[in-house]
A tleap script that builds the chain and sets N, CA, C and O, in Angstrom:
source leaprc.protein.ff14SB
mol = sequence {
  NMET ALA ALA SER ILE CYS LYS ARG HIE ASP
  GLY ASP PRO ARG ALA VAL TYR GLN ASN TYR
  LEU ASP GLU LEU LYS LYS LEU MET THR GLU
  GLY VAL GLY ARG LEU PRO PRO VAL GLN THR
  ASP LEU GLN PRO PRO PRO TRP LEU LYS ALA
  ALA GLY PRO VAL GLU ILE SER ARG ILE TRP
  GLU ILE GLU ALA TYR GLY HIE CYS PHE PRO
  LEU LEU GLU PRO LYS ASP ASN ASN ARG GLN
  CPRO
}
set mol.1.N position { 16.881 -8.847 2.874 }
set mol.1.CA position { 17.536 -10.271 3.136 }
set mol.1.C position { 18.537 -10.166 4.230 }
set mol.1.O position { 18.600 -10.909 5.209 }
set mol.2.N position { 19.323 -9.147 3.953 }
set mol.2.CA position { 20.395 -8.994 4.970 }
set mol.2.C position { 20.060 -8.782 6.324 }
set mol.2.O position { 20.753 -9.197 7.253 }
set mol.3.N position { 18.808 -8.021 6.483 }
set mol.3.CA position { 18.390 -7.547 7.765 }
set mol.3.C position { 17.779 -9.072 8.404 }
set mol.3.O position { 17.913 -9.268 9.612 }
set mol.4.N position { 17.205 -9.978 7.660 }
set mol.4.CA position { 16.803 -11.162 8.195 }
set mol.4.C position { 17.829 -11.960 8.701 }
set mol.4.O position { 17.583 -12.752 9.610 }
set mol.5.N position { 19.100 -11.839 8.163 }
set mol.5.CA position { 20.343 -12.676 8.637 }
set mol.5.C position { 20.872 -11.953 9.738 }
set mol.5.O position { 21.389 -12.558 10.677 }
set mol.6.N position { 20.793 -10.726 9.710 }
set mol.6.CA position { 21.244 -10.041 11.045 }
set mol.6.C position { 20.165 -10.520 12.603 }
set mol.6.O position { 20.475 -10.722 13.777 }
set mol.7.N position { 19.071 -10.546 11.993 }
set mol.7.CA position { 18.134 -10.965 13.171 }
set mol.7.C position { 18.442 -12.462 13.636 }
set mol.7.O position { 18.556 -12.875 14.790 }
set mol.8.N position { 18.536 -13.087 12.568 }
set mol.8.CA position { 18.610 -14.789 12.539 }
set mol.8.C position { 20.068 -14.830 13.670 }
set mol.8.O position { 20.090 -15.494 14.706 }
set mol.9.N position { 20.985 -14.131 13.267 }
set mol.9.CA position { 22.359 -14.513 13.926 }
set mol.9.C position { 22.759 -13.352 15.046 }
set mol.9.O position { 23.845 -13.092 15.564 }
set mol.10.N position { 21.384 -12.731 15.219 }
set mol.10.CA position { 21.960 -11.583 16.362 }
set mol.10.C position { 23.099 -10.820 15.878 }
set mol.10.O position { 24.027 -10.808 16.686 }
set mol.11.N position { 23.312 -10.163 14.771 }
set mol.11.CA position { 24.569 -9.583 14.283 }
set mol.11.C position { 24.014 -8.131 13.691 }
set mol.11.O position { 22.876 -7.673 13.791 }
set mol.12.N position { 25.105 -7.591 13.085 }
set mol.12.CA position { 24.966 -6.154 12.502 }
set mol.12.C position { 25.321 -6.560 11.204 }
set mol.12.O position { 25.740 -7.673 10.885 }
set mol.13.N position { 25.084 -5.368 10.311 }
set mol.13.CA position { 25.388 -5.560 8.710 }
set mol.13.C position { 26.966 -5.604 8.298 }
set mol.13.O position { 27.375 -5.815 7.156 }
set mol.14.N position { 27.677 -5.392 9.311 }
set mol.14.CA position { 28.990 -5.848 9.246 }
set mol.14.C position { 29.296 -7.094 9.308 }
set mol.14.O position { 30.103 -7.639 8.554 }
set mol.15.N position { 28.596 -7.711 10.326 }
set mol.15.CA position { 29.016 -9.137 10.459 }
set mol.15.C position { 28.252 -10.048 9.335 }
set mol.15.O position { 28.603 -11.213 9.149 }
set mol.16.N position { 27.287 -9.505 8.667 }
set mol.16.CA position { 26.681 -10.242 7.582 }
set mol.16.C position { 27.775 -10.415 6.516 }
set mol.16.O position { 28.120 -11.486 6.017 }
set mol.17.N position { 28.259 -9.213 6.250 }
set mol.17.CA position { 29.402 -9.218 5.123 }
set mol.17.C position { 30.785 -9.848 5.616 }
set mol.17.O position { 31.577 -10.401 4.854 }
set mol.18.N position { 30.936 -9.721 6.727 }
set mol.18.CA position { 32.332 -10.585 7.142 }
set mol.18.C position { 31.982 -12.096 7.323 }
set mol.18.O position { 32.725 -12.974 6.886 }
set mol.19.N position { 30.928 -12.337 7.924 }
set mol.19.CA position { 30.889 -13.706 8.433 }
set mol.19.C position { 29.605 -14.646 7.648 }
set mol.19.O position { 29.734 -15.867 7.556 }
set mol.20.N position { 28.564 -14.046 7.188 }
set mol.20.CA position { 27.609 -14.604 6.352 }
set mol.20.C position { 27.217 -14.249 4.960 }
set mol.20.O position { 26.070 -14.372 4.531 }
set mol.21.N position { 28.462 -13.700 4.122 }
set mol.21.CA position { 28.175 -13.318 2.744 }
set mol.21.C position { 27.502 -14.446 2.123 }
set mol.21.O position { 26.378 -14.320 1.638 }
set mol.22.N position { 28.131 -15.524 2.116 }
set mol.22.CA position { 27.671 -16.925 1.274 }
set mol.22.C position { 26.123 -16.981 1.477 }
set mol.22.O position { 25.346 -16.928 0.524 }
set mol.23.N position { 25.744 -17.085 2.713 }
set mol.23.CA position { 24.212 -17.269 3.027 }
set mol.23.C position { 23.620 -16.232 2.613 }
set mol.23.O position { 22.479 -16.551 2.280 }
set mol.24.N position { 23.883 -14.742 2.406 }
set mol.24.CA position { 23.295 -13.771 1.794 }
set mol.24.C position { 23.042 -14.018 0.202 }
set mol.24.O position { 21.960 -13.960 -0.382 }
set mol.25.N position { 24.301 -14.304 -0.337 }
set mol.25.CA position { 24.284 -14.645 -1.814 }
set mol.25.C position { 23.322 -15.848 -2.013 }
set mol.25.O position { 22.602 -15.746 -3.006 }
set mol.26.N position { 23.200 -16.753 -1.404 }
set mol.26.CA position { 22.270 -17.749 -1.535 }
set mol.26.C position { 20.662 -17.302 -1.465 }
set mol.26.O position { 19.774 -17.623 -2.255 }
set mol.27.N position { 20.567 -16.510 -0.345 }
set mol.27.CA position { 19.205 -15.867 -0.509 }
set mol.27.C position { 18.974 -15.252 -1.615 }
set mol.27.O position { 17.980 -15.562 -2.271 }
set mol.28.N position { 19.734 -14.385 -1.991 }
set mol.28.CA position { 19.548 -13.379 -3.164 }
set mol.28.C position { 19.369 -14.355 -4.251 }
set mol.28.O position { 18.370 -14.182 -4.950 }
set mol.29.N position { 20.079 -15.268 -4.510 }
set mol.29.CA position { 19.811 -16.108 -5.738 }
set mol.29.C position { 18.618 -16.877 -5.640 }
set mol.29.O position { 18.156 -17.356 -6.676 }
set mol.30.N position { 18.031 -17.074 -4.517 }
set mol.30.CA position { 16.716 -17.698 -4.194 }
set mol.30.C position { 15.669 -16.768 -4.648 }
set mol.30.O position { 14.766 -17.142 -5.396 }
set mol.31.N position { 15.771 -15.599 -4.222 }
set mol.31.CA position { 15.006 -14.586 -4.445 }
set mol.31.C position { 13.868 -14.390 -3.350 }
set mol.31.O position { 14.143 -14.877 -2.253 }
set mol.32.N position { 12.653 -13.765 -3.466 }
set mol.32.CA position { 12.051 -13.501 -2.252 }
set mol.32.C position { 10.664 -14.285 -2.671 }
set mol.32.O position { 9.774 -14.185 -1.827 }
set mol.33.N position { 10.412 -14.899 -3.617 }
set mol.33.CA position { 9.136 -15.462 -3.930 }
set mol.33.C position { 8.312 -15.054 -4.907 }
set mol.33.O position { 8.852 -14.182 -5.589 }
set mol.34.N position { 7.336 -15.300 -5.219 }
set mol.34.CA position { 6.426 -14.850 -6.228 }
set mol.34.C position { 5.231 -14.019 -5.692 }
set mol.34.O position { 4.744 -14.191 -4.574 }
set mol.35.N position { 4.805 -13.105 -6.593 }
set mol.35.CA position { 3.660 -12.158 -6.100 }
set mol.35.C position { 2.547 -12.988 -6.381 }
set mol.35.O position { 2.687 -13.797 -7.298 }
set mol.36.N position { 1.363 -12.946 -5.714 }
set mol.36.CA position { 0.060 -13.471 -5.917 }
set mol.36.C position { -0.534 -13.066 -7.370 }
set mol.36.O position { -0.088 -12.098 -7.985 }
set mol.37.N position { -1.530 -13.850 -7.846 }
set mol.37.CA position { -1.669 -13.298 -9.056 }
set mol.37.C position { -2.789 -12.162 -8.974 }
set mol.37.O position { -3.569 -12.103 -8.023 }
set mol.38.N position { -2.806 -11.349 -9.941 }
set mol.38.CA position { -3.604 -10.303 -9.934 }
set mol.38.C position { -5.043 -10.657 -10.050 }
set mol.38.O position { -5.404 -11.378 -10.980 }
set mol.39.N position { -5.991 -10.152 -9.076 }
set mol.39.CA position { -7.434 -10.690 -9.208 }
set mol.39.C position { -8.136 -9.732 -10.145 }
set mol.39.O position { -8.271 -8.549 -9.832 }
set mol.40.N position { -8.613 -10.250 -11.358 }
set mol.40.CA position { -9.281 -9.326 -12.341 }
set mol.40.C position { -10.819 -9.625 -12.267 }
set mol.40.O position { -11.366 -9.112 -13.243 }
set mol.41.N position { -11.436 -10.078 -11.698 }
set mol.41.CA position { -12.805 -10.543 -11.618 }
set mol.41.C position { -13.384 -10.084 -10.375 }
set mol.41.O position { -14.046 -10.822 -9.645 }
set mol.42.N position { -13.113 -8.751 -10.107 }
set mol.42.CA position { -13.564 -8.088 -8.924 }
set mol.42.C position { -14.898 -7.505 -9.369 }
set mol.42.O position { -15.099 -6.936 -10.442 }
set mol.43.N position { -15.888 -7.749 -8.283 }
set mol.43.CA position { -17.100 -7.089 -8.329 }
set mol.43.C position { -17.377 -6.285 -7.104 }
set mol.43.O position { -16.921 -6.486 -5.978 }
set mol.44.N position { -18.408 -5.099 -7.594 }
set mol.44.CA position { -18.665 -4.137 -6.411 }
set mol.44.C position { -19.349 -4.983 -5.266 }
set mol.44.O position { -19.892 -6.058 -5.521 }
set mol.45.N position { -19.302 -4.466 -4.031 }
set mol.45.CA position { -20.028 -5.308 -2.970 }
set mol.45.C position { -21.424 -4.905 -3.184 }
set mol.45.O position { -21.782 -3.800 -3.592 }
set mol.46.N position { -22.412 -6.198 -2.780 }
set mol.46.CA position { -23.599 -6.113 -2.989 }
set mol.46.C position { -24.252 -4.993 -2.334 }
set mol.46.O position { -25.273 -4.554 -2.864 }
set mol.47.N position { -23.839 -4.485 -1.308 }
set mol.47.CA position { -24.840 -3.234 -0.446 }
set mol.47.C position { -24.683 -2.000 -1.202 }
set mol.47.O position { -25.469 -1.069 -1.025 }
set mol.48.N position { -23.464 -1.909 -2.257 }
set mol.48.CA position { -23.341 -0.722 -2.962 }
set mol.48.C position { -24.923 -0.110 -3.842 }
set mol.48.O position { -25.343 1.045 -3.789 }
set mol.49.N position { -25.387 -0.957 -4.397 }
set mol.49.CA position { -26.506 -0.800 -5.342 }
set mol.49.C position { -27.406 -0.072 -4.376 }
set mol.49.O position { -27.880 1.022 -4.682 }
set mol.50.N position { -27.681 -0.716 -3.089 }
set mol.50.CA position { -28.789 -0.135 -2.133 }
set mol.50.C position { -28.397 1.168 -1.659 }
set mol.50.O position { -29.301 1.906 -1.269 }
set mol.51.N position { -27.019 1.646 -1.618 }
set mol.51.CA position { -26.737 2.645 -1.023 }
set mol.51.C position { -27.026 3.953 -1.775 }
set mol.51.O position { -27.107 5.069 -1.261 }
set mol.52.N position { -27.146 3.690 -2.871 }
set mol.52.CA position { -27.507 4.788 -4.112 }
set mol.52.C position { -26.358 5.548 -4.510 }
set mol.52.O position { -25.264 5.381 -3.970 }
set mol.53.N position { -26.557 6.378 -5.432 }
set mol.53.CA position { -25.473 7.297 -5.823 }
set mol.53.C position { -25.054 8.564 -4.720 }
set mol.53.O position { -25.846 9.154 -3.985 }
set mol.54.N position { -23.643 8.787 -4.827 }
set mol.54.CA position { -23.338 9.640 -3.888 }
set mol.54.C position { -22.020 10.667 -4.576 }
set mol.54.O position { -20.998 10.120 -4.989 }
set mol.55.N position { -22.142 11.775 -4.620 }
set mol.55.CA position { -21.117 12.538 -5.302 }
set mol.55.C position { -20.205 12.908 -4.267 }
set mol.55.O position { -20.416 13.857 -3.513 }
set mol.56.N position { -19.161 12.150 -4.216 }
set mol.56.CA position { -18.087 12.400 -2.917 }
set mol.56.C position { -17.522 13.949 -3.223 }
set mol.56.O position { -17.234 14.646 -2.250 }
set mol.57.N position { -17.387 14.413 -4.393 }
set mol.57.CA position { -16.855 15.773 -4.408 }
set mol.57.C position { -17.771 16.920 -3.708 }
set mol.57.O position { -17.265 17.989 -3.368 }
set mol.58.N position { -19.084 16.649 -3.524 }
set mol.58.CA position { -19.770 17.442 -2.679 }
set mol.58.C position { -19.445 17.221 -1.073 }
set mol.58.O position { -19.579 18.139 -0.264 }
set mol.59.N position { -19.099 16.183 -0.788 }
set mol.59.CA position { -19.071 15.813 0.828 }
set mol.59.C position { -17.406 16.063 1.261 }
set mol.59.O position { -17.102 16.686 2.278 }
set mol.60.N position { -16.619 15.605 0.528 }
set mol.60.CA position { -15.216 15.601 0.944 }
set mol.60.C position { -14.272 16.239 -0.190 }
set mol.60.O position { -14.489 16.226 -1.402 }
set mol.61.N position { -13.092 16.843 0.531 }
set mol.61.CA position { -12.155 17.467 0.060 }
set mol.61.C position { -10.883 16.484 -0.085 }
set mol.61.O position { -10.268 16.126 0.919 }
set mol.62.N position { -10.530 16.076 -1.343 }
set mol.62.CA position { -9.403 15.054 -1.347 }
set mol.62.C position { -8.079 15.654 -1.746 }
set mol.62.O position { -8.092 16.289 -2.801 }
set mol.63.N position { -7.391 15.602 -1.352 }
set mol.63.CA position { -6.003 16.154 -1.606 }
set mol.63.C position { -5.218 15.029 -2.324 }
set mol.63.O position { -5.599 13.872 -2.145 }
set mol.64.N position { -4.205 15.263 -3.083 }
set mol.64.CA position { -3.540 14.268 -4.138 }
set mol.64.C position { -2.834 13.382 -3.224 }
set mol.64.O position { -2.758 12.238 -3.672 }
set mol.65.N position { -2.311 13.545 -2.121 }
set mol.65.CA position { -1.459 12.520 -1.553 }
set mol.65.C position { -2.176 11.822 -0.573 }
set mol.65.O position { -1.500 11.253 0.284 }
set mol.66.N position { -3.597 11.724 -0.499 }
set mol.66.CA position { -4.325 10.897 0.044 }
set mol.66.C position { -5.056 11.241 1.291 }
set mol.66.O position { -5.809 10.460 1.871 }
set mol.67.N position { -4.771 12.549 1.701 }
set mol.67.CA position { -5.866 13.145 3.063 }
set mol.67.C position { -7.063 13.456 2.391 }
set mol.67.O position { -7.232 13.960 1.280 }
set mol.68.N position { -8.088 12.971 3.476 }
set mol.68.CA position { -9.494 13.539 2.981 }
set mol.68.C position { -9.867 14.593 4.121 }
set mol.68.O position { -9.350 14.475 5.232 }
set mol.69.N position { -10.653 15.494 3.877 }
set mol.69.CA position { -11.112 16.415 4.818 }
set mol.69.C position { -12.600 16.769 4.464 }
set mol.69.O position { -12.956 17.334 3.429 }
set mol.70.N position { -13.569 16.269 5.683 }
set mol.70.CA position { -14.832 16.884 5.321 }
set mol.70.C position { -15.118 18.482 5.163 }
set mol.70.O position { -14.626 19.413 5.800 }
set mol.71.N position { -15.955 18.494 4.240 }
set mol.71.CA position { -16.101 20.082 3.939 }
set mol.71.C position { -17.247 20.572 5.120 }
set mol.71.O position { -18.100 19.761 5.482 }
set mol.72.N position { -17.216 21.642 5.563 }
set mol.72.CA position { -18.273 22.219 6.535 }
set mol.72.C position { -19.649 22.596 5.811 }
set mol.72.O position { -20.736 22.636 6.389 }
set mol.73.N position { -19.430 22.871 4.436 }
set mol.73.CA position { -20.730 23.260 3.805 }
set mol.73.C position { -20.486 22.359 2.405 }
set mol.73.O position { -19.350 22.032 2.063 }
set mol.74.N position { -21.443 22.070 1.793 }
set mol.74.CA position { -21.378 21.080 0.454 }
set mol.74.C position { -20.860 22.166 -0.511 }
set mol.74.O position { -21.213 23.339 -0.389 }
set mol.75.N position { -20.007 21.744 -1.483 }
set mol.75.CA position { -19.729 22.441 -2.737 }
set mol.75.C position { -20.928 22.955 -3.386 }
set mol.75.O position { -21.918 22.224 -3.393 }
set mol.76.N position { -20.988 24.110 -3.935 }
set mol.76.CA position { -22.102 24.471 -4.818 }
set mol.76.C position { -21.384 24.484 -6.391 }
set mol.76.O position { -20.716 25.450 -6.759 }
set mol.77.N position { -21.557 23.585 -7.042 }
set mol.77.CA position { -20.608 23.804 -8.428 }
set mol.77.C position { -21.285 24.711 -9.287 }
set mol.77.O position { -20.584 25.269 -10.131 }
set mol.78.N position { -22.701 25.022 -9.250 }
set mol.78.CA position { -23.338 25.537 -10.206 }
set mol.78.C position { -23.487 27.272 -9.652 }
set mol.78.O position { -24.230 28.088 -10.197 }
set mol.79.N position { -22.669 27.537 -8.562 }
set mol.79.CA position { -22.586 28.923 -8.223 }
set mol.79.C position { -21.643 29.573 -9.075 }
set mol.79.O position { -20.603 29.112 -9.544 }
set mol.80.N position { -22.297 31.049 -9.254 }
set mol.80.CA position { -21.569 31.918 -10.307 }
set mol.80.C position { -20.333 32.691 -9.505 }
set mol.80.O position { -20.593 33.157 -8.396 }
set mol.81.N position { -19.091 32.826 -10.008 }
set mol.81.CA position { -18.146 33.706 -9.203 }
set mol.81.C position { -18.325 34.933 -8.993 }
set mol.81.O position { -17.509 35.572 -8.329 }
savepdb mol mol.pdb
quit
């Protein structure tokens, strides 16, 4: 909210406190709006059934922080150590 006031008045954060504090308080009282309702009636896309089953663990290695790396060779989960 303070950043929007900075941009609107071409000022810096200190200027917001010194010159536009009442405007900032008004914005904070009004809030930022409401989030859209959560959609609960989600359906899979129509093409998914035609694609057939795919076991992603044999094709991709997925790390916890969201990076995906294609495997050079498919994993063999049945192989003995």
